[in-house]
N, CA and C atoms as an extended XYZ file, in Angstrom:
612
Properties=species:S:1:pos:R:3:atomname:S:1:resname:S:1:resid:I:1 pbc="F F F"
N        15.496        0.239       12.697 N   MET     1
C        14.892       -0.601       11.663 CA  MET     1
C        14.478        0.251       10.471 C   MET     1
N        14.784       -0.239        9.285 N   ASN     2
C        14.313        0.390        8.062 CA  ASN     2
C        13.043       -0.317        7.596 C   ASN     2
N        11.993        0.449        7.421 N   ILE     3
C        10.718       -0.101        6.957 CA  ILE     3
C        10.506        0.379        5.525 C   ILE     3
N        10.679       -0.535        4.596 N   TYR     4
C        10.384       -0.261        3.195 CA  TYR     4
C         8.955       -0.701        2.916 C   TYR     4
N         8.207        0.100        2.179 N   PHE     5
C         6.870       -0.332        1.814 CA  PHE     5
C         6.513        0.201        0.435 C   PHE     5
N         5.693       -0.585       -0.258 N   MET     6
C         5.455       -0.295       -1.664 CA  MET     6
C         4.067       -0.754       -2.085 C   MET     6
N         3.591       -0.107       -3.125 N   ARG     7
C         2.388       -0.553       -3.807 CA  ARG     7
C         2.774       -1.688       -4.761 C   ARG     7
N         1.846       -2.603       -4.983 N   HIS     8
C         2.037       -3.714       -5.905 CA  HIS     8
C         2.316       -3.218       -7.335 C   HIS     8
N         2.694       -4.153       -8.211 N   GLY     9
C         2.879       -3.851       -9.629 CA  GLY     9
C         1.561       -3.558      -10.326 C   GLY     9
N         1.655       -3.154      -11.563 N   GLU    10
C         0.464       -2.733      -12.329 CA  GLU    10
C        -0.466       -3.913      -12.623 C   GLU    10
N        -1.767       -3.626      -12.652 N   THR    11
C        -2.799       -4.568      -13.090 CA  THR    11
C        -3.547       -3.952      -14.273 C   THR    11
N        -4.343       -4.768      -14.935 N   ASP    12
C        -5.157       -4.225      -16.035 CA  ASP    12
C        -6.128       -3.174      -15.522 C   ASP    12
N        -6.646       -3.367      -14.314 N   TRP    13
C        -7.575       -2.365      -13.764 CA  TRP    13
C        -6.864       -1.062      -13.460 C   TRP    13
N        -5.609       -1.111      -13.057 N   ASN    14
C        -4.845        0.123      -12.901 CA  ASN    14
C        -4.765        0.853      -14.231 C   ASN    14
N        -4.456        0.111      -15.281 N   ARG    15
C        -4.309        0.715      -16.604 CA  ARG    15
C        -5.634        1.308      -17.085 C   ARG    15
N        -6.736        0.645      -16.750 N   GLU    16
C        -8.061        1.120      -17.159 CA  GLU    16
C        -8.633        2.156      -16.192 C   GLU    16
N        -7.870        2.499      -15.170 N   ARG    17
C        -8.277        3.469      -14.144 CA  ARG    17
C        -9.583        3.040      -13.469 C   ARG    17
N        -9.601        1.764      -13.076 N   ARG    18
C       -10.728        1.228      -12.320 CA  ARG    18
C       -10.347        1.088      -10.850 C   ARG    18
N       -11.343        1.256       -9.998 N   ILE    19
C       -11.135        1.142       -8.561 CA  ILE    19
C       -11.125       -0.336       -8.183 C   ILE    19
N       -10.018       -0.787       -7.591 N   GLN    20
C        -9.878       -2.205       -7.275 CA  GLN    20
C       -10.341       -2.543       -5.867 C   GLN    20
N        -9.853       -1.821       -4.870 N   GLY    21
C       -10.235       -2.127       -3.503 CA  GLY    21
C        -9.923       -3.567       -3.146 C   GLY    21
N       -10.919       -4.291       -2.638 N   SER    22
C       -10.718       -5.673       -2.207 CA  SER    22
C       -10.881       -6.673       -3.345 C   SER    22
N       -11.227       -6.202       -4.548 N   THR    23
C       -11.383       -7.104       -5.693 CA  THR    23
C       -10.011       -7.682       -6.057 C   THR    23
N        -9.955       -9.000       -6.263 N   ASP    24
C        -8.673       -9.694       -6.384 CA  ASP    24
C        -8.229       -9.765       -7.840 C   ASP    24
N        -7.544       -8.728       -8.292 N   ILE    25
C        -7.102       -8.602       -9.681 CA  ILE    25
C        -5.610       -8.928       -9.764 C   ILE    25
N        -5.189       -9.791      -10.706 N   PRO    26
C        -3.776      -10.159      -10.799 CA  PRO    26
C        -2.934       -9.078      -11.476 C   PRO    26
N        -1.623       -9.198      -11.322 N   LEU    27
C        -0.698       -8.344      -12.057 CA  LEU    27
C        -0.797       -8.624      -13.547 C   LEU    27
N        -0.598       -7.594      -14.354 N   ASN    28
C        -0.399       -7.833      -15.790 CA  ASN    28
C         1.102       -8.005      -16.048 C   ASN    28
N         1.470       -8.244      -17.299 N   GLN    29
C         2.885       -8.493      -17.597 CA  GLN    29
C         3.750       -7.289      -17.287 C   GLN    29
N         3.233       -6.086      -17.536 N   ASN    30
C         3.997       -4.893      -17.200 CA  ASN    30
C         4.222       -4.796      -15.698 C   ASN    30
N         3.224       -5.191      -14.911 N   GLY    31
C         3.362       -5.182      -13.458 CA  GLY    31
C         4.414       -6.164      -12.979 C   GLY    31
N         4.456       -7.336      -13.597 N   ILE    32
C         5.483       -8.327      -13.263 CA  ILE    32
C         6.861       -7.789      -13.621 C   ILE    32
N         6.988       -7.220      -14.813 N   ASN    33
C         8.277       -6.671      -15.248 CA  ASN    33
C         8.749       -5.552      -14.333 C   ASN    33
N         7.826       -4.695      -13.923 N   LEU    34
C         8.178       -3.576      -13.052 CA  LEU    34
C         8.674       -4.071      -11.696 C   LEU    34
N         7.983       -5.056      -11.128 N   ALA    35
C         8.405       -5.610       -9.841 CA  ALA    35
C         9.779       -6.260       -9.965 C   ALA    35
N        10.031       -6.950      -11.068 N   GLN    36
C        11.342       -7.576      -11.274 CA  GLN    36
C        12.443       -6.531      -11.359 C   GLN    36
N        12.154       -5.422      -12.025 N   LYS    37
C        13.146       -4.362      -12.151 CA  LYS    37
C        13.467       -3.742      -10.784 C   LYS    37
N        12.436       -3.475       -9.999 N   VAL    38
C        12.657       -2.894       -8.669 CA  VAL    38
C        13.419       -3.873       -7.786 C   VAL    38
N        13.062       -5.152       -7.859 N   SER    39
C        13.753       -6.167       -7.065 CA  SER    39
C        15.243       -6.209       -7.401 C   SER    39
N        15.565       -6.160       -8.684 N   ARG    40
C        16.981       -6.175       -9.085 CA  ARG    40
C        17.712       -4.923       -8.607 C   ARG    40
N        17.056       -3.772       -8.730 N   ARG    41
C        17.705       -2.524       -8.315 CA  ARG    41
C        17.975       -2.513       -6.814 C   ARG    41
N        17.026       -3.030       -6.041 N   ILE    42
C        17.236       -3.097       -4.592 CA  ILE    42
C        18.391       -4.034       -4.271 C   ILE    42
N        18.449       -5.164       -4.966 N   HIS    43
C        19.547       -6.110       -4.773 CA  HIS    43
C        20.883       -5.458       -5.125 C   HIS    43
N        20.918       -4.706       -6.219 N   GLU    44
C        22.148       -4.021       -6.627 CA  GLU    44
C        22.606       -2.996       -5.596 C   GLU    44
N        21.652       -2.484       -4.800 N   ASN    45
C        21.981       -1.530       -3.742 CA  ASN    45
C        22.306       -2.221       -2.420 C   ASN    45
N        22.396       -3.553       -2.436 N   GLY    46
C        22.823       -4.294       -1.249 CA  GLY    46
C        21.781       -4.415       -0.155 C   GLY    46
N        20.507       -4.296       -0.517 N   ILE    47
C        19.438       -4.372        0.481 CA  ILE    47
C        18.841       -5.778        0.466 C   ILE    47
N        18.809       -6.403        1.638 N   TYR    48
C        18.178       -7.713        1.809 CA  TYR    48
C        17.178       -7.606        2.960 C   TYR    48
N        16.029       -8.196        2.782 N   PHE    49
C        14.955       -8.051        3.767 CA  PHE    49
C        14.957       -9.216        4.756 C   PHE    49
N        14.852       -8.865        6.035 N   ASP    50
C        14.734       -9.889        7.075 CA  ASP    50
C        13.356      -10.549        7.049 C   ASP    50
N        12.347       -9.755        6.744 N   LEU    51
C        10.964      -10.235        6.670 CA  LEU    51
C        10.235       -9.446        5.599 C   LEU    51
N         9.244      -10.080        4.987 N   ILE    52
C         8.371       -9.392        4.042 CA  ILE    52
C         6.930       -9.628        4.479 C   ILE    52
N         6.167       -8.553        4.572 N   PHE    53
C         4.740       -8.624        4.876 CA  PHE    53
C         3.954       -8.306        3.611 C   PHE    53
N         2.856       -9.002        3.410 N   THR    54
C         2.028       -8.726        2.242 CA  THR    54
C         0.553       -8.858        2.571 C   THR    54
N        -0.249       -8.112        1.862 N   SER    55
C        -1.699       -8.318        1.802 CA  SER    55
C        -1.966       -9.688        1.205 C   SER    55
N        -3.161      -10.207        1.482 N   GLN    56
C        -3.538      -11.500        0.915 CA  GLN    56
C        -3.955      -11.419       -0.547 C   GLN    56
N        -4.193      -10.223       -1.078 N   LEU    57
C        -4.668      -10.085       -2.448 CA  LEU    57
C        -3.562      -10.458       -3.434 C   LEU    57
N        -3.938      -11.122       -4.509 N   ILE    58
C        -2.960      -11.767       -5.385 CA  ILE    58
C        -1.978      -10.782       -6.007 C   ILE    58
N        -2.409       -9.561       -6.291 N   ARG    59
C        -1.499       -8.599       -6.907 CA  ARG    59
C        -0.378       -8.213       -5.945 C   ARG    59
N        -0.677       -8.172       -4.656 N   ALA    60
C         0.357       -7.881       -3.654 CA  ALA    60
C         1.216       -9.115       -3.397 C   ALA    60
N         0.591      -10.283       -3.267 N   ARG    61
C         1.349      -11.502       -2.978 CA  ARG    61
C         2.351      -11.823       -4.087 C   ARG    61
N         1.926      -11.673       -5.349 N   LYS    62
C         2.840      -11.927       -6.455 CA  LYS    62
C         3.990      -10.929       -6.454 C   LYS    62
N         3.698       -9.674       -6.189 N   THR    63
C         4.762       -8.669       -6.089 CA  THR    63
C         5.731       -9.023       -4.970 C   THR    63
N         5.198       -9.457       -3.833 N   ALA    64
C         6.052       -9.834       -2.698 CA  ALA    64
C         6.960      -10.997       -3.059 C   ALA    64
N         6.428      -11.975       -3.781 N   GLU    65
C         7.242      -13.124       -4.191 CA  GLU    65
C         8.384      -12.684       -5.100 C   GLU    65
N         8.099      -11.765       -6.016 N   ILE    66
C         9.155      -11.264       -6.908 CA  ILE    66
C        10.193      -10.469       -6.115 C   ILE    66
N         9.730       -9.669       -5.179 N   MET    67
C        10.645       -8.866       -4.374 CA  MET    67
C        11.518       -9.727       -3.463 C   MET    67
N        11.117      -10.963       -3.253 N   ASN    68
C        11.844      -11.864       -2.349 CA  ASN    68
C        12.866      -12.725       -3.084 C   ASN    68
N        13.051      -12.525       -4.369 N   GLN    69
C        13.882      -13.461       -5.139 CA  GLN    69
C        15.350      -13.434       -4.741 C   GLN    69
N        15.817      -12.358       -4.111 N   PHE    70
C        17.203      -12.298       -3.669 CA  PHE    70
C        17.328      -12.419       -2.145 C   PHE    70
N        16.300      -12.032       -1.397 N   SER    71
C        16.363      -12.091        0.068 CA  SER    71
C        16.054      -13.484        0.605 C   SER    71
N        15.146      -14.205       -0.055 N   HIS    72
C        14.746      -15.545        0.386 CA  HIS    72
C        14.306      -15.538        1.859 C   HIS    72
N        13.518      -14.541        2.216 N   SER    73
C        13.075      -14.403        3.601 CA  SER    73
C        11.655      -14.941        3.766 C   SER    73
N        11.196      -14.973        4.992 N   GLU    74
C         9.828      -15.392        5.264 CA  GLU    74
C         8.867      -14.321        4.761 C   GLU    74
N         7.783      -14.759        4.115 N   ILE    75
C         6.710      -13.844        3.702 CA  ILE    75
C         5.513      -14.086        4.616 C   ILE    75
N         5.073      -13.033        5.284 N   ILE    76
C         3.948      -13.114        6.215 CA  ILE    76
C         2.746      -12.408        5.598 C   ILE    76
N         1.645      -13.127        5.447 N   VAL    77
C         0.410      -12.554        4.918 CA  VAL    77
C        -0.390      -11.972        6.078 C   VAL    77
N        -0.797      -10.720        5.947 N   ASP    78
C        -1.589      -10.061        6.994 CA  ASP    78
C        -2.757       -9.330        6.331 C   ASP    78
N        -3.969       -9.711        6.682 N   THR    79
C        -5.161       -9.140        6.044 CA  THR    79
C        -5.376       -7.676        6.415 C   THR    79
N        -4.720       -7.200        7.439 N   ARG    80
C        -4.909       -5.803        7.855 CA  ARG    80
C        -4.304       -4.814        6.869 C   ARG    80
N        -3.448       -5.298        5.958 N   ILE    81
C        -2.855       -4.385        4.972 CA  ILE    81
C        -3.429       -4.631        3.573 C   ILE    81
N        -4.632       -5.207        3.504 N   LYS    82
C        -5.342       -5.264        2.227 CA  LYS    82
C        -5.829       -3.868        1.865 C   LYS    82
N        -6.201       -3.688        0.602 N   GLU    83
C        -6.619       -2.359        0.147 CA  GLU    83
C        -7.916       -1.924        0.816 C   GLU    83
N        -8.124       -0.621        0.829 N   PHE    84
C        -9.371       -0.024        1.321 CA  PHE    84
C       -10.552       -0.688        0.615 C   PHE    84
N       -11.591       -0.980        1.362 N   LEU    85
C       -12.796       -1.587        0.804 CA  LEU    85
C       -13.708       -0.478        0.266 C   LEU    85
N       -13.900       -0.458       -1.048 N   PHE    86
C       -14.698        0.586       -1.680 CA  PHE    86
C       -16.138        0.153       -1.970 C   PHE    86
N       -16.532       -1.027       -1.539 N   GLY    87
C       -17.919       -1.453       -1.692 CA  GLY    87
C       -18.383       -1.464       -3.133 C   GLY    87
N       -19.535       -0.853       -3.384 N   GLN    88
C       -20.134       -0.878       -4.714 CA  GLN    88
C       -19.357       -0.078       -5.753 C   GLN    88
N       -18.371        0.694       -5.324 N   ALA    89
C       -17.568        1.458       -6.280 CA  ALA    89
C       -16.488        0.607       -6.937 C   ALA    89
N       -16.227       -0.580       -6.425 N   GLU    90
C       -15.166       -1.409       -6.997 CA  GLU    90
C       -15.552       -1.869       -8.398 C   GLU    90
N       -14.633       -1.685       -9.315 N   GLY    91
C       -14.878       -1.972      -10.724 CA  GLY    91
C       -15.270       -0.746      -11.526 C   GLY    91
N       -15.728        0.292      -10.842 N   ALA    92
C       -16.071        1.543      -11.531 CA  ALA    92
C       -14.800        2.290      -11.898 C   ALA    92
N       -14.863        3.116      -12.924 N   THR    93
C       -13.723        3.957      -13.274 CA  THR    93
C       -13.740        5.208      -12.393 C   THR    93
N       -12.612        5.910      -12.385 N   TYR    94
C       -12.563        7.148      -11.615 CA  TYR    94
C       -13.516        8.189      -12.192 C   TYR    94
N       -13.728        8.170      -13.496 N   ASP    95
C       -14.711        9.079      -14.095 CA  ASP    95
C       -16.116        8.736      -13.618 C   ASP    95
N       -16.433        7.437      -13.526 N   ASP    96
C       -17.730        7.027      -12.985 CA  ASP    96
C       -17.923        7.575      -11.582 C   ASP    96
N       -16.879        7.457      -10.785 N   LEU    97
C       -16.959        7.882       -9.392 CA  LEU    97
C       -17.255        9.381       -9.294 C   LEU    97
N       -16.604       10.158      -10.155 N   ARG    98
C       -16.798       11.607      -10.119 CA  ARG    98
C       -18.171       12.030      -10.647 C   ARG    98
N       -18.654       11.313      -11.670 N   ASN    99
C       -19.832       11.791      -12.410 CA  ASN    99
C       -21.147       11.120      -12.043 C   ASN    99
N       -21.109        9.949      -11.425 N   ASP   100
C       -22.342        9.242      -11.093 CA  ASP   100
C       -22.804        9.669       -9.701 C   ASP   100
N       -23.963       10.318       -9.585 N   PRO   101
C       -24.410       10.827       -8.290 CA  PRO   101
C       -24.654        9.746       -7.248 C   PRO   101
N       -24.797        8.505       -7.674 N   LYS   102
C       -25.069        7.451       -6.687 CA  LYS   102
C       -23.892        7.247       -5.732 C   LYS   102
N       -22.695        7.627       -6.172 N   PHE   103
C       -21.544        7.404       -5.311 CA  PHE   103
C       -21.420        8.460       -4.209 C   PHE   103
N       -22.064        9.585       -4.388 N   GLY   104
C       -22.136       10.576       -3.314 CA  GLY   104
C       -20.809       10.825       -2.628 C   GLY   104
N       -20.734       10.394       -1.360 N   SER   105
C       -19.554       10.669       -0.545 CA  SER   105
C       -18.337        9.858       -0.939 C   SER   105
N       -18.514        8.764       -1.639 N   LEU   106
C       -17.372        7.913       -1.966 CA  LEU   106
C       -16.293        8.657       -2.759 C   LEU   106
N       -16.739        9.568       -3.641 N   LYS   107
C       -15.738       10.297       -4.428 CA  LYS   107
C       -14.885       11.199       -3.542 C   LYS   107
N       -15.407       11.559       -2.370 N   ASN   108
C       -14.649       12.430       -1.478 CA  ASN   108
C       -13.405       11.750       -0.916 C   ASN   108
N       -13.381       10.425       -0.943 N   TRP   109
C       -12.179        9.712       -0.487 CA  TRP   109
C       -10.965       10.188       -1.282 C   TRP   109
N       -11.195       10.500       -2.565 N   PHE   110
C       -10.120       10.960       -3.449 CA  PHE   110
C       -10.069       12.479       -3.569 C   PHE   110
N       -11.228       13.136       -3.544 N   LEU   111
C       -11.302       14.547       -3.922 CA  LEU   111
C       -11.458       15.503       -2.743 C   LEU   111
N       -12.115       15.061       -1.692 N   ASP   112
C       -12.382       15.932       -0.539 CA  ASP   112
C       -12.405       15.073        0.721 C   ASP   112
N       -11.241       14.541        1.124 N   PRO   113
C       -11.204       13.489        2.136 CA  PRO   113
C       -11.770       13.875        3.493 C   PRO   113
N       -11.751       15.153        3.815 N   GLN   114
C       -12.292       15.559        5.111 CA  GLN   114
C       -13.806       15.352        5.180 C   GLN   114
N       -14.448       15.259        4.017 N   ASN   115
C       -15.901       15.085        3.987 CA  ASN   115
C       -16.322       13.680        3.532 C   ASN   115
N       -15.379       12.737        3.583 N   TYR   116
C       -15.730       11.355        3.256 CA  TYR   116
C       -16.489       10.714        4.416 C   TYR   116
N       -17.518        9.942        4.099 N   HIS   117
C       -18.112        9.031        5.083 CA  HIS   117
C       -18.512        7.751        4.361 C   HIS   117
N       -18.486        6.654        5.081 N   ALA   118
C       -18.705        5.341        4.486 CA  ALA   118
C       -20.140        5.194        3.998 C   ALA   118
N       -20.290        4.605        2.802 N   GLU   119
C       -21.602        4.313        2.243 CA  GLU   119
C       -21.460        3.208        1.210 C   GLU   119
N       -22.566        2.609        0.814 N   LEU   120
C       -22.617        1.602       -0.245 CA  LEU   120
C       -21.609        0.473       -0.015 C   LEU   120
N       -21.499        0.049        1.243 N   GLY   121
C       -20.627       -1.067        1.582 CA  GLY   121
C       -19.158       -0.737        1.700 C   GLY   121
N       -18.798        0.542        1.621 N   ALA   122
C       -17.395        0.938        1.739 CA  ALA   122
C       -16.979        0.996        3.203 C   ALA   122
N       -15.684        0.998        3.411 N   GLU   123
C       -15.084        1.007        4.734 CA  GLU   123
C       -15.053        2.433        5.297 C   GLU   123
N       -15.072        2.545        6.610 N   SER   124
C       -14.929        3.861        7.242 CA  SER   124
C       -13.452        4.155        7.486 C   SER   124
N       -13.128        5.444        7.663 N   TYR   125
C       -11.766        5.800        8.034 CA  TYR   125
C       -11.362        5.108        9.336 C   TYR   125
N       -12.297        5.048       10.290 N   GLU   126
C       -11.980        4.453       11.588 CA  GLU   126
C       -11.548        2.995       11.420 C   GLU   126
N       -12.271        2.257       10.597 N   GLN   127
C       -11.901        0.865       10.350 CA  GLN   127
C       -10.551        0.764        9.646 C   GLN   127
N       -10.379        1.579        8.627 N   PHE   128
C        -9.175        1.505        7.797 CA  PHE   128
C        -7.930        1.887        8.580 C   PHE   128
N        -7.922        3.067        9.168 N   PHE   129
C        -6.742        3.500        9.909 CA  PHE   129
C        -6.545        2.657       11.165 C   PHE   129
N        -7.637        2.146       11.716 N   GLY   130
C        -7.536        1.285       12.900 CA  GLY   130
C        -6.794        0.000       12.606 C   GLY   130
N        -7.089       -0.628       11.467 N   ARG   131
C        -6.397       -1.890       11.166 CA  ARG   131
C        -4.932       -1.655       10.803 C   ARG   131
N        -4.639       -0.522       10.168 N   ILE   132
C        -3.236       -0.213        9.877 CA  ILE   132
C        -2.462        0.049       11.170 C   ILE   132
N        -3.064        0.778       12.085 N   HIS   133
C        -2.427        1.029       13.385 CA  HIS   133
C        -2.177       -0.287       14.120 C   HIS   133
N        -3.159       -1.173       14.094 N   SER   134
C        -3.017       -2.482       14.745 CA  SER   134
C        -1.871       -3.278       14.129 C   SER   134
N        -1.777       -3.270       12.806 N   PHE   135
C        -0.691       -3.965       12.116 CA  PHE   135
C         0.668       -3.433       12.572 C   PHE   135
N         0.823       -2.119       12.599 N   LEU   136
C         2.098       -1.530       12.998 CA  LEU   136
C         2.451       -1.862       14.446 C   LEU   136
N         1.460       -1.804       15.317 N   GLU   137
C         1.711       -2.068       16.741 CA  GLU   137
C         2.062       -3.530       16.995 C   GLU   137
N         1.455       -4.435       16.250 N   GLU   138
C         1.634       -5.855       16.523 CA  GLU   138
C         2.699       -6.530       15.664 C   GLU   138
N         2.922       -6.035       14.456 N   GLN   139
C         3.864       -6.698       13.561 CA  GLN   139
C         5.188       -5.949       13.400 C   GLN   139
N         5.162       -4.635       13.470 N   ILE   140
C         6.365       -3.856       13.159 CA  ILE   140
C         7.105       -3.393       14.413 C   ILE   140
N         6.439       -2.678       15.287 N   LYS   141
C         7.134       -2.117       16.450 CA  LYS   141
C         7.840       -3.165       17.308 C   LYS   141
N         7.222       -4.324       17.558 N   PRO   142
C         7.925       -5.318       18.394 CA  PRO   142
C         9.206       -5.861       17.773 C   PRO   142
N         9.401       -5.665       16.469 N   ARG   143
C        10.578       -6.188       15.782 CA  ARG   143
C        11.676       -5.142       15.601 C   ARG   143
N        11.510       -3.968       16.218 N   GLU   144
C        12.493       -2.898       16.007 CA  GLU   144
C        13.912       -3.341       16.317 C   GLU   144
N        14.109       -4.088       17.394 N   SER   145
C        15.459       -4.466       17.803 CA  SER   145
C        15.946       -5.760       17.166 C   SER   145
N        15.053       -6.515       16.518 N   SER   146
C        15.453       -7.810       15.971 CA  SER   146
C        15.593       -7.819       14.452 C   SER   146
N        15.069       -6.812       13.769 N   CYS   147
C        15.141       -6.741       12.306 CA  CYS   147
C        15.821       -5.446       11.879 C   CYS   147
N        16.604       -5.538       10.802 N   SER   148
C        17.242       -4.339       10.253 CA  SER   148
C        16.440       -3.748        9.103 C   SER   148
N        15.939       -4.629        8.215 N   ASP   149
C        15.218       -4.174        7.027 CA  ASP   149
C        14.006       -5.075        6.800 C   ASP   149
N        12.834       -4.467        6.772 N   VAL   150
C        11.618       -5.221        6.464 CA  VAL   150
C        10.926       -4.540        5.280 C   VAL   150
N        10.134       -5.338        4.574 N   LEU   151
C         9.391       -4.827        3.426 CA  LEU   151
C         7.915       -5.120        3.621 C   LEU   151
N         7.082       -4.130        3.326 N   ILE   152
C         5.629       -4.288        3.334 CA  ILE   152
C         5.145       -4.083        1.906 C   ILE   152
N         4.528       -5.097        1.321 N   VAL   153
C         3.987       -4.998       -0.035 CA  VAL   153
C         2.472       -4.921        0.098 C   VAL   153
N         1.908       -3.812       -0.373 N   CYS   154
C         0.489       -3.607       -0.130 CA  CYS   154
C        -0.154       -2.862       -1.299 C   CYS   154
N        -0.860       -1.784       -1.054 N   HIS   155
C        -1.712       -1.133       -2.043 CA  HIS   155
C        -1.585        0.384       -1.904 C   HIS   155
N        -2.028        1.109       -2.944 N   GLY   156
C        -1.881        2.556       -2.926 CA  GLY   156
C        -2.523        3.219       -1.722 C   GLY   156
N        -3.761        2.818       -1.421 N   GLY   157
C        -4.441        3.391       -0.261 CA  GLY   157
C        -3.747        3.040        1.040 C   GLY   157
N        -3.229        1.816        1.130 N   VAL   158
C        -2.560        1.383        2.363 CA  VAL   158
C        -1.216        2.079        2.529 C   VAL   158
N        -0.492        2.292        1.434 N   VAL   159
C         0.750        3.064        1.537 CA  VAL   159
C         0.455        4.444        2.118 C   VAL   159
N        -0.577        5.095        1.597 N   ARG   160
C        -0.955        6.410        2.139 CA  ARG   160
C        -1.386        6.293        3.600 C   ARG   160
N        -2.114        5.225        3.914 N   GLY   161
C        -2.538        5.009        5.295 CA  GLY   161
C        -1.370        4.777        6.234 C   GLY   161
N        -0.374        4.032        5.793 N   LEU   162
C         0.824        3.826        6.613 CA  LEU   162
C         1.531        5.152        6.881 C   LEU   162
N         1.681        5.964        5.831 N   LEU   163
C         2.319        7.271        6.014 CA  LEU   163
C         1.528        8.135        6.996 C   LEU   163
N         0.213        8.109        6.877 N   LYS   164
C        -0.618        8.917        7.775 CA  LYS   164
C        -0.482        8.458        9.222 C   LYS   164
N        -0.603        7.151        9.438 N   VAL   165
C        -0.576        6.634       10.805 CA  VAL   165
C         0.815        6.779       11.417 C   VAL   165
N         1.854        6.491       10.652 N   MET   166
C         3.212        6.581       11.184 CA  MET   166
C         3.635        8.017       11.470 C   MET   166
N         3.266        8.931       10.548 N   LEU   167
C         3.825       10.284       10.585 CA  LEU   167
C         2.824       11.343       11.032 C   LEU   167
N         1.584       10.922       11.282 N   GLY   168
C         0.577       11.877       11.758 CA  GLY   168
C         0.068       12.822       10.693 C   GLY   168
N         0.096       12.399        9.445 N   TRP   169
C        -0.389       13.238        8.361 CA  TRP   169
C        -1.887       13.496        8.477 C   TRP   169
N        -2.333       14.616        7.930 N   SER   170
C        -3.765       14.907        7.819 CA  SER   170
C        -4.371       14.054        6.714 C   SER   170
N        -5.697       13.914        6.724 N   VAL   171
C        -6.342       13.157        5.648 CA  VAL   171
C        -6.209       13.899        4.319 C   VAL   171
N        -6.057       15.215        4.355 N   GLN   172
C        -5.873       15.962        3.111 CA  GLN   172
C        -4.540       15.593        2.463 C   GLN   172
N        -3.486       15.577        3.262 N   ARG   173
C        -2.183       15.191        2.719 CA  ARG   173
C        -2.199       13.721        2.295 C   ARG   173
N        -2.883       12.901        3.060 N   PHE   174
C        -3.065       11.483        2.726 CA  PHE   174
C        -3.636       11.335        1.322 C   PHE   174
N        -4.666       12.102        0.999 N   ALA   175
C        -5.331       11.974       -0.298 CA  ALA   175
C        -4.509       12.555       -1.430 C   ALA   175
N        -3.710       13.566       -1.169 N   GLU   176
C        -2.954       14.241       -2.220 CA  GLU   176
C        -1.676       13.505       -2.617 C   GLU   176
N        -1.235       12.553       -1.812 N   THR   177
C         0.024       11.868       -2.064 CA  THR   177
C        -0.123       10.875       -3.207 C   THR   177
N         0.708       11.005       -4.218 N   LYS   178
C         0.667       10.109       -5.372 CA  LYS   178
C         1.531        8.881       -5.090 C   LYS   178
N         0.966        7.719       -5.331 N   ILE   179
C         1.648        6.468       -5.050 CA  ILE   179
C         1.703        5.635       -6.331 C   ILE   179
N         2.826        5.630       -7.034 N   PRO   180
C         2.920        4.859       -8.274 CA  PRO   180
C         3.058        3.367       -8.000 C   PRO   180
N         2.699        2.550       -8.972 N   ASN   181
C         2.932        1.114       -8.850 CA  ASN   181
C         4.420        0.840       -8.633 C   ASN   181
N         4.710        0.060       -7.608 N   CYS   182
C         6.084       -0.315       -7.236 CA  CYS   182
C         6.934        0.873       -6.796 C   CYS   182
N         6.319        2.013       -6.523 N   GLY   183
C         7.063        3.116       -5.931 CA  GLY   183
C         7.465        2.743       -4.514 C   GLY   183
N         8.731        2.967       -4.166 N   LEU   184
C         9.257        2.526       -2.878 CA  LEU   184
C         9.279        3.681       -1.879 C   LEU   184
N         8.897        3.371       -0.646 N   ASN   185
C         8.885        4.333        0.454 CA  ASN   185
C         9.773        3.793        1.567 C   ASN   185
N        10.410        4.677        2.307 N   LEU   186
C        11.273        4.248        3.398 CA  LEU   186
C        11.037        5.123        4.622 C   LEU   186
N        10.727        4.458        5.724 N   VAL   187
C        10.581        5.109        7.022 CA  VAL   187
C        11.490        4.377        8.010 C   VAL   187
N        12.223        5.137        8.796 N   GLU   188
C        13.078        4.557        9.839 CA  GLU   188
C        12.313        4.513       11.156 C   GLU   188
N        12.394        3.395       11.840 N   LEU   189
C        11.836        3.264       13.184 CA  LEU   189
C        12.993        3.199       14.167 C   LEU   189
N        13.074        4.184       15.043 N   LYS   190
C        14.159        4.252       16.021 CA  LYS   190
C        13.600        4.709       17.359 C   LYS   190
N        13.837        3.916       18.377 N   ASN   191
C        13.338        4.213       19.725 CA  ASN   191
C        11.830        4.454       19.725 C   ASN   191
N        11.120        3.655       18.913 N   GLY   192
C         9.667        3.730       18.879 CA  GLY   192
C         9.104        4.883       18.084 C   GLY   192
N         9.966        5.661       17.412 N   GLU   193
C         9.520        6.818       16.644 CA  GLU   193
C         9.800        6.602       15.162 C   GLU   193
N         8.860        7.064       14.320 N   TYR   194
C         8.999        6.928       12.873 CA  TYR   194
C         9.559        8.205       12.260 C   TYR   194
N        10.468        8.049       11.310 N   ASN   195
C        11.046        9.196       10.611 CA  ASN   195
C        11.070        8.893        9.113 C   ASN   195
N        10.471        9.773        8.321 N   LEU   196
C        10.405        9.575        6.876 CA  LEU   196
C        11.763        9.842        6.232 C   LEU   196
N        12.239        8.873        5.432 N   ILE   197
C        13.467        9.041        4.667 CA  ILE   197
C        13.129        9.462        3.236 C   ILE   197
N        12.231        8.740        2.569 N   TYR   198
C        11.745        9.157        1.258 CA  TYR   198
C        10.435        8.467        0.966 C   TYR   198
N         9.735        9.005       -0.017 N   THR   199
C         8.467        8.414       -0.424 CA  THR   199
C         8.349        8.409       -1.949 C   THR   199
N         7.643        7.369       -2.450 N   ALA   200
C         7.303        7.242       -3.876 CA  ALA   200
C         8.525        7.293       -4.786 C   ALA   200
N         9.591        6.629       -4.393 N   ARG   201
C        10.791        6.575       -5.231 CA  ARG   201
C        10.563        5.547       -6.339 C   ARG   201
N        10.734        5.969       -7.567 N   GLU   202
C        10.535        5.075       -8.716 CA  GLU   202
C        11.875        4.636       -9.288 C   GLU   202
N        11.882        3.456       -9.894 N   PHE   203
C        13.094        2.909      -10.475 CA  PHE   203
C        12.878        2.760      -11.984 C   PHE   203
N        12.938        3.868      -12.705 N   ASN   204
C        12.701        3.849      -14.153 CA  ASN   204
C        14.025        3.851      -14.923 C   ASN   204
C-alpha cells in the first residue's frame, strides 16, 4: 500500500505566521489554488486514491475535497489527525511564542522538543503521538491488502507526527522537518512495515 499524506493548503494565518492548532481557519485563495495544482499533477501522474482520510478542520477538509476531484473516492473524517492542540498559544505569532515568557515550555515544541511539556491547555506528546498511533493501527494497517493508494490530508504537526510514529524518528528530527503547505509525502506499507519513499515533495 502507498500512503500519501500532506499538509492542507495555505491559510491567512499561515501567511501571518500564526499558530493555528485546533482553531478552525479556512483556506485562502492561494491555498485553494495550490491544492488544485497538486491535485492536477497527481492526476497527470496516474495516481488515483482508493480512500481519502481528513481531519475535521475546514482547511484540511477543503483540501481533501479538492484532492478528490479526479479520484471520486470516499472521504473519511477522523478527529485523531487534527492538528496539535496548542491551547492559549493559538492565534499567537511565532515571534510571540519565542519572546513572551508566559509561553514557557510551549516554544520548545518548535525549538527544543526534548524539553517540551504540556501547559496552558496544550496537548502532551503522549496524547498527540498516541492518537496518531491509534489512527494508523485502526484505519491504515488493516487496509494494507485491500487498498493500493490512500491519501491522508492533515496538518504540519500531524505530518511530522505520522513520520515519527511510522518511522521511529526522534522528537528532534520531528521538530526539524519542514512541512510546506500541500507538500506531499509517501510511505510504503508492506508486510506491516513502513518504508519512506519521499517527504515534503512540492509541485511548483
